[in-house]
LOLUMVO-677633 format. One record per residue (C-alpha): x, y negated, z negated; residue in three letters. Coordinates in steps of 0.1 Angstrom, whole numbers, padded with zeros to 4 digits, always signed. Layout:
BEGIN
XYZALA;...
This chain:
BEGIN
+0752-0814-1484MET;+0780-0812-1510ASN;+0795-0782-1491THR;+0793-0801-1458LEU;+0810-0832-1473ARG;+0838-0810-1487LYS;+0844-0796-1452ILE;+0844-0830-1436VAL;+0868-0843-1463ASP;+0891-0813-1458TRP;+0894-0821-1421PHE;+0897-0858-1428GLU;+0925-0853-1453SER;+0945-0835-1426ARG;+0935-0854-1394LEU;+0933-0889-1408GLN;+0907-0898-1382LEU;+0892-0925-1403ARG;+0924-0945-1402ASP;+0929-0941-1365SER;+0895-0940-1348LEU;+0875-0963-1371TRP;+0895-0994-1364PRO;+0891-0988-1327VAL;+0853-0984-1331MET;+0852-1016-1351ARG;+0875-1037-1329HIS;+0861-1072-1326PRO;+0843-1084-1295ILE;+0830-1119-1286PRO;+0797-1126-1303ALA;+0780-1134-1270GLU;+0784-1098-1259VAL;+0761-1088-1287SER;+0733-1109-1273THR;+0711-1102-1242ARG;+0742-1110-1221LYS;+0756-1078-1235GLY;+0735-1057-1210TRP;+0759-1068-1183TRP;+0787-1049-1201TYR;+0771-1014-1202VAL;+0782-1002-1167PHE;+0816-0990-1177GLY;+0803-0968-1204SER;+0776-0954-1181MET;+0803-0945-1155THR;+0823-0927-1182MET;+0792-0909-1194THR;+0785-0896-1159PHE;+0821-0884-1157PHE;+0816-0864-1189VAL;+0784-0850-1174LEU;+0805-0840-1143GLN;+0830-0822-1165VAL;+0804-0803-1185VAL;+0783-0792-1155THR;+0815-0785-1135GLY;+0828-0761-1161ILE;+0795-0742-1161CYS;+0795-0740-1123LEU;+0831-0728-1121ALA;+0821-0697-1141LEU;+0802-0684-1110ASP;+0819-0702-1081TYR;+0843-0682-1060GLU;+0869-0704-1042PRO;+0874-0681-1012THR;+0863-0684-0975ALA;+0842-0652-0979GLU;+0827-0659-1013GLY;+0822-0697-1016ALA;+0790-0700-0997TYR;+0775-0668-1012ALA;+0784-0680-1047SER;+0765-0713-1042LEU;+0735-0693-1029GLU;+0737-0672-1060TYR;+0737-0703-1082LEU;+0708-0718-1063ASN;+0685-0687-1064TYR;+0697-0662-1089GLU;+0718-0676-1118ALA;+0697-0689-1147PRO;+0694-0727-1143VAL;+0721-0726-1117GLY;+0701-0747-1093TRP;+0697-0773-1121LEU;+0734-0774-1129LEU;+0743-0778-1092ARG;+0717-0806-1088ALA;+0729-0824-1120MET;+0765-0821-1108HIS;+0757-0837-1075TYR;+0735-0865-1088TYR;+0758-0873-1116SER;+0786-0876-1090ALA;+0765-0901-1070SER;+0756-0920-1102ALA;+0792-0922-1112MET;+0801-0937-1078VAL;+0772-0962-1080VAL;+0780-0973-1115MET;+0817-0976-1108LEU;+0809-0999-1078VAL;+0784-1019-1099VAL;+0809-1022-1128HIS;+0837-1034-1105MET;+0814-1058-1088THR;+0803-1072-1122GLN;+0839-1076-1133VAL;+0848-1093-1100PHE;+0819-1118-1101LEU;+0824-1126-1138MET;+0862-1131-1133GLY;+0871-1105-1159ALA;+0901-1094-1139PHE;+0919-1126-1146LYS;+0947-1131-1172TYR;+0954-1112-1194PRO;+0934-1083-1180ARG;+0952-1078-1146GLU;+0963-1043-1155LEU;+0928-1033-1167THR;+0915-1042-1132TRP;+0943-1023-1115MET;+0935-0992-1136ALA;+0899-0996-1126GLY;+0909-0996-1089VAL;+0929-0964-1096GLY;+0897-0949-1112LEU;+0877-0958-1080MET;+0902-0940-1057VAL;+0903-0909-1079LEU;+0865-0909-1082THR;+0861-0909-1044LEU;+0888-0882-1042GLY;+0867-0861-1065LEU;+0836-0867-1045ALA;+0853-0857-1012PHE;+0869-0825-1026THR;+0836-0816-1042GLY;+0819-0818-1008GLN;+0845-0795-0992VAL;+0838-0769-1019LEU;+0803-0764-1005ARG;+0821-0749-0974PHE;+0791-0754-0952ASP;+0791-0771-0918GLY;+0794-0806-0934ASP;+0823-0794-0955ALA;+0841-0777-0927TYR;+0840-0807-0903TRP;+0846-0832-0931GLY;+0878-0813-0940ALA;+0887-0813-0903GLY;+0884-0851-0901VAL;+0904-0856-0933ALA;+0933-0834-0921VAL;+0931-0851-0887SER;+0937-0884-0904ALA;+0965-0870-0925LEU;+0982-0857-0893GLY;+0985-0893-0881ARG;+1007-0903-0910VAL;+1041-0912-0894PRO;+1068-0886-0898ALA;+1052-0868-0927ALA;+1018-0861-0909GLY;+1024-0824-0899PRO;+1039-0815-0933SER;+1009-0831-0951LEU;+0984-0812-0929VAL;+1002-0779-0937HIS;+1003-0787-0974LEU;+0966-0795-0975VAL;+0954-0766-0953LEU;+0978-0740-0967GLY;+0984-0729-0931GLY;+0976-0738-0896GLU;+0938-0738-0898TYR;+0909-0744-0923ILE;+0903-0712-0942GLY;+0906-0695-0976GLY;+0939-0712-0985HIS;+0924-0746-0977THR;+0895-0739-1000LEU;+0918-0728-1029SER;+0938-0760-1026ARG;+0907-0782-1026PHE;+0894-0763-1056PHE;+0927-0769-1075ALA;+0925-0806-1066LEU;+0888-0809-1076HIS;+0890-0789-1109VAL;+0926-0795-1122PHE;+0947-0822-1105VAL;+0922-0851-1099LEU;+0903-0847-1132PRO;+0937-0847-1151ALA;+0948-0879-1133LEU;+0914-0895-1139LEU;+0916-0888-1176VAL;+0951-0902-1178ALA;+0941-0934-1159VAL;+0909-0937-1179LEU;+0928-0934-1212SER;+0951-0963-1200LEU;+0920-0983-1190HIS;+0903-0978-1224LEU;+0936-0986-1242TYR;+0939-1019-1223LEU;+0902-1027-1230VAL;+0908-1023-1267VAL;+0942-1040-1268LYS;+0934-1070-1245ARG;+0897-1072-1255GLY;+0864-1075-1237ILE;+0862-1107-1217SER;+0837-1132-1229GLU;+0808-1142-1206PRO;+0821-1168-1181PRO;+0817-1205-1188ASP;+0822-1230-1160PRO;+0836-1254-1186ASN;+0863-1229-1198ARG;+0886-1220-1169PRO;+0914-1195-1176VAL;+0946-1212-1184VAL;+0972-1185-1193PRO;+0993-1209-1215GLU;+0964-1214-1240ARG;+0940-1185-1233TYR;+0954-1161-1259ASP;+0949-1187-1286GLU;+0914-1196-1275GLU;+0904-1159-1273TYR;+0918-1154-1309SER;+0896-1182-1322ARG;+0867-1167-1303LEU;+0872-1133-1320LEU;+0872-1150-1354GLU;+0835-1156-1350CYS;+0831-1123-1332GLY;+0813-1090-1341VAL;+0826-1054-1343PRO;+0820-1032-1313PHE;+0802-1007-1335PHE;+0773-1010-1339PRO;+0766-1043-1322HIS;+0776-1032-1286ALA;+0777-0995-1292PHE;+0740-0990-1295TYR;+0733-1009-1263ARG;+0758-0987-1244ASP;+0741-0957-1259GLY;+0707-0967-1248VAL;+0719-0974-1212ALA;+0738-0941-1210CYS;+0708-0922-1223ALA;+0686-0938-1196ILE;+0712-0929-1170GLY;+0713-0893-1180VAL;+0675-0890-1180LEU;+0675-0904-1145ILE;+0701-0879-1133VAL;+0681-0850-1149VAL;+0649-0863-1133GLY;+0665-0865-1098LEU;+0679-0830-1103ALA;+0645-0815-1113VAL;+0626-0833-1085VAL;+0650-0830-1055PHE;+0671-0799-1065GLY;+0707-0792-1055PRO;+0725-0806-1024LYS;+0730-0777-0999GLY;+0747-0757-0989PRO;+0736-0763-0953MET;+0743-0739-0924ALA;+0775-0718-0930PRO;+0807-0733-0916ALA;+0811-0722-0880ASP;+0835-0740-0857PRO;+0819-0725-0826THR;+0785-0741-0833LEU;+0783-0769-0808ILE;+0749-0781-0820GLN;+0762-0788-0855ALA;+0754-0823-0868GLU;+0776-0825-0899PRO;+0777-0857-0920ARG;+0796-0867-0951PRO;+0779-0874-0984ASP;+0764-0909-0985TRP;+0794-0927-1001TYR;+0816-0919-0970PHE;+0789-0927-0944LEU;+0802-0963-0937PRO;+0837-0950-0929LEU;+0822-0922-0908PHE;+0801-0947-0888ALA;+0831-0971-0884LEU;+0852-0943-0869ALA;+0824-0933-0846ALA;+0819-0969-0833LEU;+0856-0976-0828ALA;+0875-0969-0796PRO;+0900-0940-0797PRO;+0929-0964-0798SER;+0916-0978-0831MET;+0910-0945-0849GLU;+0944-0943-0866THR;+0941-0979-0879LEU;+0906-0973-0893LEU;+0912-0939-0908LEU;+0945-0947-0924LEU;+0951-0984-0923GLY;+0917-0997-0934LEU;+0915-0977-0967PRO;+0951-0986-0975ALA;+0945-1022-0968LEU;+0913-1022-0989GLY;+0930-1007-1019ILE;+0960-1031-1015GLY;+0936-1061-1014VAL;+0918-1049-1046LEU;+0951-1044-1064LEU;+0963-1079-1053ALA;+0931-1097-1065VAL;+0943-1104-1101PRO;+0978-1114-1088LEU;+0963-1139-1063ILE;+0935-1153-1084ALA;+0946-1145-1120GLY;+0937-1179-1135LYS;+0912-1207-1131GLY;+0874-1205-1129GLN;+0857-1173-1139ARG;+0821-1183-1133SER;+0805-1171-1100ALA;+0788-1205-1096THR;+0822-1221-1092ARG;+0836-1193-1070ARG;+0814-1193-1039PRO;+0841-1175-1018PHE;+0839-1145-1043ALA;+0801-1144-1039VAL;+0804-1145-1001VAL;+0830-1117-1002CYS;+0807-1095-1022VAL;+0776-1103-1001THR;+0793-1096-0968VAL;+0809-1064-0981SER;+0776-1050-0993PHE;+0758-1060-0961VAL;+0785-1044-0939CYS;+0785-1012-0960LEU;+0747-1010-0959SER;+0745-1014-0922VAL;+0773-0990-0915LEU;+0758-0965-0940GLY;+0724-0967-0923TRP;+0741-0962-0889TYR;+0761-0933-0901GLY;+0730-0917-0915LYS;+0706-0922-0886THR;+0728-0921-0854SER;+0732-0887-0836PRO;+0764-0868-0841TRP;+0766-0855-0805SER;+0747-0855-0772PRO;+0716-0834-0769GLN;+0734-0807-0748MET;+0702-0792-0733ASP;+0684-0824-0725ALA;+0694-0824-0688TRP;+0675-0790-0683SER;+0648-0793-0709GLY;+0637-0830-0706GLU;+0624-0837-0671PRO;+0621-0873-0659ILE;+0586-0885-0669PRO;+0560-0881-0642ARG;+0549-0918-0644ARG;+0584-0928-0634ILE;+0588-0903-0606VAL;+0555-0912-0590ALA;+0566-0947-0580ARG;+0601-0940-0568LEU;+0614-0945-0533SER;+0633-0916-0515PRO;+0667-0932-0524LEU;+0656-0937-0560GLU;+0644-0901-0562LEU;+0678-0890-0551GLN;+0692-0911-0579GLY;+0669-0894-0603ALA;+0683-0860-0592VAL;+0718-0873-0598VAL;+0708-0887-0632PHE;+0694-0853-0642GLN;+0720-0830-0627HIS;+0750-0851-0640LYS;+0736-0846-0675CYS;+0729-0883-0681CYS;+0698-0871-0701ARG;+0721-0856-0727ASN;+0730-0890-0739CYS;+0702-0913-0726HIS;+0665-0910-0733ALA;+0636-0920-0711LEU;+0603-0928-0728ASP;+0620-0917-0761GLY;+0628-0882-0749ARG;+0664-0871-0743GLY;+0697-0877-0760GLY;+0702-0905-0785LYS;+0740-0911-0782ARG;+0735-0939-0757GLY;+0707-0965-0754PRO;+0672-0956-0741ASP;+0672-0965-0704LEU;+0634-0967-0699THR;+0636-1005-0692SER;+0673-1008-0683VAL;+0664-1025-0650GLY;+0652-1056-0670THR;+0686-1058-0688ARG;+0713-1052-0661LEU;+0713-1060-0624ASN;+0727-1039-0596TYR;+0763-1051-0599ASP;+0764-1047-0637ALA;+0751-1012-0634MET;+0777-1002-0608VAL;+0804-1015-0630ARG;+0791-0996-0661GLN;+0788-0963-0641VAL;+0822-0966-0624VAL;+0843-0980-0653GLN;+0823-0969-0683GLY;+0824-0988-0715GLY;+0818-0984-0752GLY;+0812-0947-0758ASN;+0804-0940-0722MET;+0830-0923-0701PRO;+0840-0935-0666THR;+0823-0918-0636TYR;+0842-0936-0608GLY;+0861-0904-0599GLN;+0832-0880-0605LYS;+0806-0895-0582LEU;+0809-0904-0545ASN;+0796-0936-0530ARG;+0763-0922-0519ALA;+0756-0907-0554GLU;+0765-0940-0571ILE;+0742-0960-0547ASP;+0713-0936-0554ALA;+0719-0935-0592LEU;+0721-0973-0595VAL;+0690-0977-0573ALA;+0672-0954-0597PHE;+0684-0973-0628LEU;+0673-1006-0612VAL;+0638-0991-0608ALA;+0636-0983-0645LEU;+0614-1013-0655ARG;+0577-1019-0661PRO;+0556-1024-0629GLU;+0554-1059-0618GLY;+0586-1070-0637VAL;+0614-1081-0614PRO;+0649-1066-0618PRO;+0674-1084-0640ALA;+0691-1113-0623ASN;+0724-1125-0637LEU;+0738-1159-0628PRO;+0756-1160-0594ALA;+0790-1164-0610ALA;+0786-1135-0633ALA;+0771-1113-0606SER;+0800-1121-0583SER;+0825-1113-0610ALA;+0809-1080-0618ASN;+0808-1071-0581SER;+0845-1079-0576GLU;+0855-1058-0605ILE;+0832-1029-0597ALA;+0838-1024-0560GLN;+0875-1014-0559PRO;+0868-0985-0582GLY;+0841-0969-0561ILE;+0854-0940-0541PRO;+0845-0940-0504GLN;+0822-0913-0491SER;+0839-0889-0466PRO;
């Protein structure tokens, strides 16, 4: 023990850590944070812990990962099946990335609802927004490094969005791809971003964030009777700290417990579920591929899929930029006044609506089909129970429905494509005129068929669709005005039969 103490004293006499780090560890915090309310303050430390776990596991994985088009997939297979504990390291890396995103969102939500972004902590919030952007950048570049089908098409969507940037688009695409197409140079550049550039930027912004936390203090729990008034807040906060407690050990132990629980959960998920991918190798010729991004990008993925082509540029470029801009502007717009969520109903509504929208879009992005079922028209015949009760004209429509590949997107009795709605009972939802309009003019994700079918084919097809309803149920009957309007719109677009 004496020898160890001498070694510690030798380093201390030269580094002077006690004089620099100890005051930081003992910086005062409001006394309320050391009570049960202090558990609301652990999310930031948990996020930082998951980042450290990312760095440690990432360094270990980089020892065996080969960032080339030929070797990336094989090196991941080696890590999964041959390298000692390679599968565990990959799984921990993936689940700690997911945990980091979750905790960052939870932390920012907690800060927003508790009004901790208000004066004098505006820059602290802005640094947190920067950390969120960099974290999502790390998540995306990490997905590309798997270089499977998901990675290939994900990179393709990203560079497609970059290519829409006015004036600089083509140059940005060439810079990211390292050429004209996705290949080895692309993978090398994403590897450099994921391993060097983004972590360095994140460490720099994290250092600024921690500096601001120490210098401007941890915000006290919100009190409806103590709104933020910049002119007197500094003096009130100083008086609050006079009765405060040091960060170590009063808040430090609570952060340590939460972080330990978080790490155990990540390890447990890694052991139970194993690593993420790689899926099928990247192959741009594989038309049956159904690539999807990792879960944190599913809402944007679904939004782009639902939007009409004219809105794609706005959604892929404008929406993320607008979202980041709004987050950065929050402390400038609402930097004073009430902090309590009970006195800020608009803030609660914003959070609730945001989470509901993200959840719905995420579910849609996870469950909706990527593309039509290309072989359904030849492999999924029209159910016999439907064919048995069709008239000759309706049977002709069934043939058109099958041979024009409508089954690739539409199911009957649950069998067929899932890109469009199931048409088993469409006759109870749309009348004849509405169906003519939909076939001729299209709508939503459905293309127009007005120039691809003649009048006889349209008549037969629509007669078949009208017949798709339970026996004894009459066809849909829209009000006369709506029916007339639909007919007037639909008829001019129908090509005349020769």
